[in-house]
N, C-alpha and C positions, 0 to 999 in steps of 0.2 A: 964607683963613678963619682966624679966631683960635681957638686951642686952649688948653685948661687942664689938660693932663696934669701930674701931679706928677713930681718927680724919681724917686721910687720906680717909678712906672709906666714912665717912659722908660728905666729900666734894663733893661726887657724889650726885646730887639732887634726883636721883631715889632711891639710898640706904637710903638717909636721910628720904625720904617719907615712905619707907618700914619700917625703924626703928621705926618711930612714930606709925605706924599701929601695929607692933609687940608688942610694949610696952603697948598697950591697952588691949591685951588679958590677961585674968585672969584665964585661964584654967578651966572655970566653966563647960564646956561640954554641954551647952544648944544647941549648934549648931548640936550636934551629932544626936539628935532625929529627926531633920528635913532635914538631908542630905540624898539625894536619894541613893548615892552609899554606905553609911554606912548602911542604912536600908536594902539594898539588900545583901551586902557582909559581913557586920559585922566586918570589919577590921578597927581598929582605924586610921591606916594610910590612909584609904580611907574616912576619915572624915575631916572637916575643921581644927579641932584642930590638928589632926595628920599631915596634910599637912603643917600647920603653923610651927610645929616643924621641919619638913624636910627642909622647905624653909629657916627658920632662921639659921639652921646649915649650909646650903649651902652658903647663902649670907654672914653670919658672918665670916666664914672661907675662904671666897673668893675662893671657889673651883669649878671646873667644875661640872655640873650635873652628877649624877650617874644613872645607869639603874633603881635602886630602886626609886629614886626621880622622874625620868621621868615617870615611870609606874603609880605612885600614882597621880602625877599632871595631867597626861593625862586623868586619869579617872574622874577628876573633870569636871562637866558639866557647871560650872560658872552659875548655876541657881540662886545663891545668896540667897537661902532660909536661909542660915546661918546668913546673914546680917539682915534679918527680925527678927530673934529670939535672936540675940546677945544683951545682956543687957549692954555691955561695949562699943558699937559703933565701933567694929573692922571693918575697911573697907577692907574686904577680897577681894573684886573685884580688887582693885588696887594692892594688894599684889600678887594675883595669876597671874595677867597680867604681873607684873614685873618678876615673876618666869618663865613664859613662854618665855619671851624675853631672859632671862639668859640661859635657856635650848637651845633655838634656836642658841645662840652664842657659847655655850661651849660643846654641846653633838652631836655626830654623830650617827644618827639613822641608822637602817638597810636599805639597798638600796631600797627595795620596799616601805617601809614607807616614806623614803625621797622623792621618786618619787611621791607617792600619795599626800603628803602634798604640794609639789611644784605644782602639777597639779591643786589641789583645789585652791591654791592661784593665779595661773595664769589664771584660767578659770572663777571662780564664780563671781568675781567683774565686768565682762565684758559681757553684754547681748549677743552680737554677738557670742562670744566664747561659751556661754552657749547653744545657739541654735545649733551650730556646734557639741558640745559635745552630745547633745540629739540625733542628727542624727547618730552619731557614736554609741551611746548606743543602738539604734534600730538595727543596724547591728550586734552588739556584743551579743545581747540577746540570740541567740541560743547556744552560747558558755558559758553561765552563770555558768553551773555546774562545769566547768573546772577552774573557776576563784577563787582567794582568797576571803574570806568572805567579806572583806571591799568593794571590787569591785562589788560583787554580791549585797551588800546592796545598793550601788549607782545605779545600774541598776534597782533594785526593786523600789526605790523611783522615778526614772525617768519614769518607766512604770506606776506607780499608779497615778501620777499627770500629766494629759495631758493639754497642752495649749488650750485655747478657744479663739475664736474671741470675742472682746468686744469693743463696741463703747464708746469713752471717754465722750460723752455728749448725752443728749436727750432733745427734746423740752419741754419747760415748758408751762403749760396752761395759765399762766398770767405772765407778767413781774414782776421781783422782784427787789426792790431797793437794791443797794449794801450796805451791813452793815459792811463788813470787807474785808481785803485783806490778804491772806495767801500764803505761799510757801509750796508746797507739795513735799516731798522727794520721787522721783519716784522709787528709789531703783535699784537693779541689777537683781538678780535671779527672783524676783517676777514679773518683767515686762515680763519675758519670760514664766514662768510656770503658772502664775495666773494673766494675765492682767485685768481680770474682777474686781480685788480688787481696782486698781487705777481708773478704769472706774466708779465703784460705788461710790468711794470717791468723785470724781469730780462732778458727777451728784448730789449727796446729798448736797455737800457744795454750789454748784451753786443754787440749789433749795431753800437753806436757805438764799440766798442773799449774798454769799461770792465770791469774785473774787479770782480765783485760778491761781497761777503761778507755773508751773511744773518745778522743778529743777532735771535734770537727773544725773545719775552717782552713783557709790557705795560710801557709807559713810566710808568704811574701816573696819566695825565691824567684818566681817567674817575672814579677814586675821589678824586683831588685835588679835583675840582669838587663832590664830595659832602661835602667837609669831613672825610673820613676820613684824617687826617694820618698816623698810624703806617703804615697799609698803603700809602698813596701814597709815603711816604718810602722804604719798603723796596723797592718795585717800581722806583722811579726809581734808587735806589742800586745795585741789581743791574745795571741797564742801563748806568749810568755806568761802573761797574767794567769791564764787558766791552768797552764801546766804547773806554775808555782803554787797555785792553790791546792792542786792535788799533791804536790810534793810536801807541803807543810800541813796538809790535812791527814789523810790516811797513809800517806807516804807512797813512794814509788821506788822500785828497784831499778827501773830503767824507763827511758822515754824512747819508744821504738818508732822508727820510720821504715816503711817498706818501699818508698821511692827514694833512691839514693840522692837525687837532687835536693829533696826536702831534708834528708838527713845531713847533708853537707851544710845546708843553710842553718839548720837547728844547732849544729855544733859550732857555728860561727856567731850565734846570738850574743855571746859574751863580748866579742869584739865589736859587733854592730852597735851595742848599747853601752859601750864602755864609758862614754861621756854623758850618759843620761843619769842624773842623780836619783831619779825615781826607780829606774829599771835595771841599773847596772848590776847590782847584786843578784837580783832575781834572774836576769838573763844568764849570768855566769853559772848560777846553780842549775838552771835548765840545761845549758850546754854541757855541763859536766855529766849529766845523766843521759844525754842523747846517744843512741846506739842504732846502727843498722839492724834490721831484723836478723840477719845472719850472725852478727856479733852477739846478739842476745841469745840466739839458739845455740851458738858455740859454747856459751857459758851454762845455759840451762840444760842442754842435751836434748836430742831428738827422742820422741816416743818410739816404741818398738816398730820395726818394719812390718807392714801388713803382708799377708800371703797373697800370691797371685799377681803382684805388680811386676810388669816386665822390666828387665834390666836394659833400659834404653841407652843408646849412645847419645850423649848430650854435649853439644858444643856450648861452652860457657863463654858468654860475652860479658866482660867486665866493664860496666858503665864507667865513663870518665869520672863522674862525680863519686863513684865508689873507689876505684883504684887510685886516682890522683887526688881527688878532693878529700876523701876520708882515709885513704891509705888502708882500705879493707880489700884484700885480694885473695888470701888463702882460705878464709873461712867458708865462703860459698862453695868452693871446689871440694873442700873436705866434707861438708855437709852432704853435698850431692853424692859423693863417693860412699859416705857412710850409709846413705839411704838406698844404696844398691845400683846407682847409675854409673855408666862408664863415661867419665868426663874427658872430652877431647878439647885440645887447645886450638885456638884460632890464630893463624899467623897475623902478624902486625897487630896484636891484641892491644897495644898501647894507643893505637890511633882511633879517633872518634868515629862513630857511625854517622854523624851529621845531624843528630836530633838536637841536642843542646838547648833544651827549653823551647823557645820560639824560633830558633835559628833556621829550622827547616821551612818555616814560613817566610822569614825575612830575607834569607839567603838561599833560595831554593836550588839554584844551579850548583853551588858548592856542596850543599847538603846532599843532593842527588848523586853527585860524583863520589862523595865519601860513602854513601850507602851502597852503591854498586861495588866499590872497592871492598867494603866489609863483607858483603854477601858473596863475592867471588872467593874470598878467603874462607867463609863459612862452608861453601860448597865443597871445598877441598877436604874438609873433615869427614864428609859422608855421614854426618850425624842425622838422627831422625828428628831432632828438635833442638832449638836454641833456647838457652836459659839466660836470663839477665835480671838485674835488680832494679830496673828503672822503667817506669811506664812509657816515658818518652822514647827510649830505645826500642821498646816493644812495638810501639806505633810506627816508628821510623822504619824498622826492619821488616815489619809485616806489610808495609806498602810496596815492598820489592818482591822479586821472584826468588823465594827460598823456602826452607822448611818452616813449620810452625814455630812461633816465638812465644814463649811463656815466661812468667815470673818464676824465679828460683823457688819461691815459697809455694807456688802451685804444685811443683813436682814433689817437694818435701811433704806437703799435705797429702797428696795422692799416695806417696810411698808409705805413709803411716796411718792410712785408714780413711782418707778423704776421697772425694770423687775425682775422676780424671779431669785435667784442665780442659775447659771448653774448646780452646784452640786446637787441642789434639784430636778432639772428636770431630771437629769441622774442618780441620786443616789437612787431613789426609795422612797423618802419622799413625792412626789407628785403623786396623782392618775394619771393613764395613760390617762384618759379622760379629764384631765385638772381641775378636781374639787379639793376641799381642800386637802392639805396634811394630812396624818394621824397624830393624836396627839401622838400616841404611836407606838412603833415598837415591 
């Protein structure tokens, strides 16, 4: 794609980076077929190619975002399926992120929308605030029919996914020699609504002989995708500093994320801080060590399978941030199969479920349509349970009518000596008398 940026514009490193991305686009249209919003809406401006034209025009002419640009950019899920199918290597992720920052700086949204986006940015990265918000949501639920659709969607998600008590460790039958040392990104929202995921991760890694150092705090991914650059930068910088301290102290074999959205963001720290003289080298070192939990387990190896765990049929949902953002696709399936589960493929597995961070709150109609499409494909697998590697996908799919949805690591933990996932015990996949879960629903 030909560009016409001035030398003055290209002196801005963000513009210079976006210009290089734009120049790689050859208008081929491969991205259109795999874009969830284009598949649903059929509007070229709701495809990556259409959004690229809008972003190019906005940035090249150095103009504030218009309502039309905002509407179509906001509808982008950042699922990055377009990057998987693009033959030209267009790094759409960095381009759409730049566009969101530009929108946040130059466009004034309607009051309710500004309030909602500000509230999401002020609450979600901070676990104590999330707990308080859930308490408020419980009080507000009787008034849900009177609220705007986006607020009703937020209440529905809060209702469907309830916190459970989970112990971070469990006794091992025999001592295990330490084979590696990893840092686990604890996360933010996940620690409140699904603490069982971190608990299962720690148990599984320790059972495999891995020393786990838990690093708390938000990585900044959620607010980064809202275009809230200062807050996103501050949150990410804090995580980078703490992880780098561990790297240069006792050392780390890997930095593990069990929320694939966080993992994608952590792997991008090097790019995000590339122009920061204080953090560039530290961020690059951290990104180089970042791994999804299934990548780490594929290297470390699973502990032996425990006796008596049923060979469930598992529909594996590959989160967009996993398969498109991190290009991690085979490892989770291989681990589930090695743990004794029957892995079943979901049709249209490349399409997003509609979660996409805060998308299911900000774009509830499109998100609901994508969820129902995904769950219809899940139902055709006749699996007893859905496994995925992202808490957002778990919450989104659990809000619909389908089999129980659990994190991949919960099943791997159970198969190697941990407790059954709480969602299986309460979601109907396990028989009430404690016998084997049903293979089909």
